[in-house]
N, C-alpha and C positions, 0 to 999 in steps of 0.2 A: 504494500499499500504506499502511496506517495502522500506526504503530508505537506500542505501548503498553508503558510501563515500570513501571507500578504496577498493582496488583490493585484495591485499594480505591478506588472513585470514579473509576477510569480507564477500565474496560472498558465497551463498549457492550452492548446486548442483541443478541447475534449472531443472524443469521437462519439457522436450520438449520446450526449450525456443524459443519463437517467438520474434524477436528483431527488433526495429527500432532505428535510431540514428538521433539526431538533437537538436537544441537549444529550439524548442517549446516555443519560447517567445510569451506570450499572450495566449497560448492554445486556440486559436480562432476557428471559425467555420471550417476553412480549416484544421487546425490541428485535429479537431474532426473527420473529415472524415478519416484521416490517422489512428487515434486511433481505429475507427470503424473497419477498414481493419485489423488492428493488432489483435483485439479482436476476429474477425470472423475467422481468420486463426488459432489462438490458440484453439478456440472451436472445430475446425476440428480434431485436433490432441491431445486433452486433454492436452494442453500445458499452460505455464505461459507467460504472456505478460511482456516484459522487454523493457523499454526505456532507452537508454544511452544518457546522456546529458553532457555538459562540463561547468565548472566553474573555472576561470572567462570566459567571452565570448572569443572565439578563436580570434576575431578581435583585441582584446586588446594585443594579444601576437604575432600574425603573420603578421598583417598588417604594412606596412611600414609607413602608415599614419593613426593611429588607430582613431584619432579624438575623439570627445566628444560623446561617445556611450550612447544612452538613450534607456532604455528597458522598455517594457510594464509590465514586472514582475520582482520582486526580486526573488531570489532563493526560499525563504520561501513561496511566493505567488504561484510560479510555482508548488511547492510540494503540496500545498492545492488543486490547480486546477486539477492536475494529479490524486490526491487521489479521488476527486470527480468524475473523468472520469472513474474510475474503473480499473486502471492499477495495476498489481500485484507488480512489482518491478521498482523502479527508481534508476539508478546507476549514480552517480555524479562523473565524472572524473575530478580530478584537472588538468587543462590544462596548460602546461608549454612548454618551448622550447624543452625540452627533448622528451616530447610526440609528439610535432609537427614535430620533425626531424626524427622520426623513418620511415624506409622504408615502402613502401606499402605492401611488403611481411611480414615484421615484424608486421605490424598493423593487418594483417589477422591471422598470426600464433601465435604471441606472445600476442596478445590482444584478438581479437574476439574469436578465436578457444580455446585458452588456458583457458580463464576465463569464457567464456559463453557457450561453447560447443552447439552452436545453432542448432536448427532443421530448422528454417526458419529465414532469414533476409529480411526485407522489407525496401528498400531504394529508393530514387529518381532516375530517369534515368540519371541524371546529377551529381550524388553523386561522389565527389572526395576525396581521402584520401592519407595519407603518405607524406613524404617529396617531396616538389615541386608539390604536388597534383597529383603524378604520378599514383595512383590507381584509377580505375574507375569501373563502373558497370560490364563491360565485364570481367575484371580480377577477380573480386570478385565472379562472377558466375562460371568462370572456376575453381577457387580454391575450390568453394563449391562442385563441382562435384567430386573433388579429396578427399575432407575432409569429405563429407557426410552431407552437408546441402544445402537447396534450397535457392535461391535468387529471391524474387519477386519484381517487379518494381512498384513504385508509378508513375502513368502516368504523362506525360508532362502537361497535362491540370490541374491536381490536384496540381502539384508542382507549376505551374504558379499562380494558385488560392491562394496557401499559401503565396507566395512572394507578390502578389498584395494586399492581405488582410492586411499583416503586414505593408506594406507601406501606405495603405490608412488609417489604424487605427492611425498610428503615426501622419500622416499629419492631420487627422480629429481632433485629440485631440489638436494639436497646433493651429488649425484654429477654435476652439470652436464648432465644428460640433459633439457634444456629441452623438446625436441619431445615426448618421452614424457609429461612432466608436463602439457604443454598439451593433448595428445590426451585424457588422462583428465579434465582439467578441462573441456574443451569451449570454452576461451577462453585467451588468453595470461595466464600468471601475472603479477600486478602488485603493486606496493606503492607507498605514498606517502612522500615525504620532504620536509623543509624545507631549502632551499638555505642553507648556512652558508659562512663564510669559510674558504678553505683557504690553502695556501702560495703560490698563484698560479704555480706552476712550469709548468703546462700552457700558460699564456698565453705564456710566454717562448719556448716551442718551437713555437708555432703551433697548439696544441690546447688551448684553454681548456676548463676543466671546471667543472661545477656539483657541488660537494661536498654530499652529502645527509646529513641527520640523521634517523634513523628513530625516531619517538617511542615506538612500541610495542615493549617488550622481548620480547613474546610472538611477534611476526611472524617467520615463518621467512624468512630471507634465504639465497639460493642460495649454493653453494660459490664459492670464489675463482676468478677468471678474467675473461676479456673476453667481452662479450656484445653482440649486435645488439639494439637496443631501439627502441621508439617512446615518445615523451615527450609527455604531455598536460599543459597548463596548465588547471586547472579553470576553469570560467566564473566571472567575477568577479575573476580575477587581472589585474593591470594590465600585461598583456603584449600588444604589437601582434601581430596575426595577419594573414597575407595571405589573400585570398579563394581562393587556389589550394590551401590546405592542407586535408587531409582531415578530416572529423569523426572524432573518436576513437570506437572501438567503444563502443556503448551499455553493454556488459557491465561496463565499468570506470567508468561513472558519467555519461557523456554530457556535452555542453557543452564550451565552450572549443575548443581546436584541438590538433593534434598535429604533432610534428616527428620526424624520424628521427635516430638517433644511435648511439653506442657507449658502453658502460658497463664500467668496471673495478671489481671487488670484490677487495680484498686489502690487502697490506702495502706495496706499491710498493718491491720489494727494490732496484731500480736506484738509488733515492735514500735507501736505508737507512731506509725507513719502519718504525716499530715498532707502529703502531696500525692496525687494520683500517679501511678507508675504502671508501666508495661514491662513485664520481665519474663523471659522465656528460659526454661531449663531444656537444653538440647541433649537428647539421649545419645550416649556413646560418643561424646565429643568433648575434647579438652584442648582447645587452642586459644591463643590470644587473638581476639577479633575486634578490639576497639577500633572504631572508625569505619568498620565494614557495614555495608548495607544488607539487611536481611529482608526477604519477602516471606510473610507469615500467612499461610492458609489455614483458616479456622474450620475444623471439622465437627467438633462436638463440644457441648457445654457439660461440665462435670458438676459444679456446685458453686454456691455463693461464697463471699468472703466470711471468714469466721475468726473471732478473736480467741486464740488458744491460751491455755494456762502455762505459758513458758515454751521455750524452744524445743524441748524434748517432745512435747505433745504435737507441736508443729511438724517436727521431723517425722514422727509416726504417721501423721496424716499425709505428708508428702510421699511417703513410701506407698501408702494405699492409693493415692492419686496417680502415681507413676504406674502401678500395676493396672489400674483401670484404664488409663490412656493407652498403654501398650495393647491391652485386650481389644479396645474399641478400634484402634488404628489397624490391628492385625486383621480384624473382621472385614474391613473395607479395602484391604489391599488387593 
């Protein structure tokens, strides 16, 4: 997939461009149906598939109360997922007030037609665009007849499925319902973090952890608790990998190798923690990895945070957790 981040001087002459437009946050199973529709239409006319998306999220610019937007994907993650979905071109439009305030006619003439010369545009029945959301499906279809492109509708049923899926995924992740979220996504929910130095308490009780810093403030992090996870070291990291380790699922980026492990998200009440942390115990691994980037795929939720009566009780629980994680991950291998 080719990624384009500028309009002027960046875009190629698309071959029979078949276009859809949206945030595609999560690139979940609902989105996959739209992508299948896009690819099928392109195949009919020997065309190229083009997804237009926006960054930052439009709600951060146009909403009167933007709020604390939490996304299922960073832009880099979305690019990986759409690449794996087999899209030909992703165009990332810098979304700002100037873009948001163009008229509906300008959006069609000076943006869609001028830069993409589409043969087919596939959009939702309720798609709105232009200043004041004045443009709609009917206007775009009318202008398409004048300018020489077709406009196909994504059904109300599918659009509702996309919205419902996104909402359910976000809520499921916050409610520790990992298997529900993963079912709607079609892949294990994942995030990336850089290993930073912690207080090294885990090492003293036999369960060393990699403490992670998540650079994206917009990335949705699941609710507090203990999870069964798989950990990938991206290709290029200086981490020794044995030939017996599985290749990490391509949906999360490919390359490198993977390990099993358990992750805790929370305040660590047994040691009077006051700051939310993300720490991962990587099974059968004992290497110095400060500064490395890890990709964490979340498979199962085990339990909530508990305040134990001392480190020995915590250590005993971690032993039980590790056995349970190993059993769960072995079942789905």
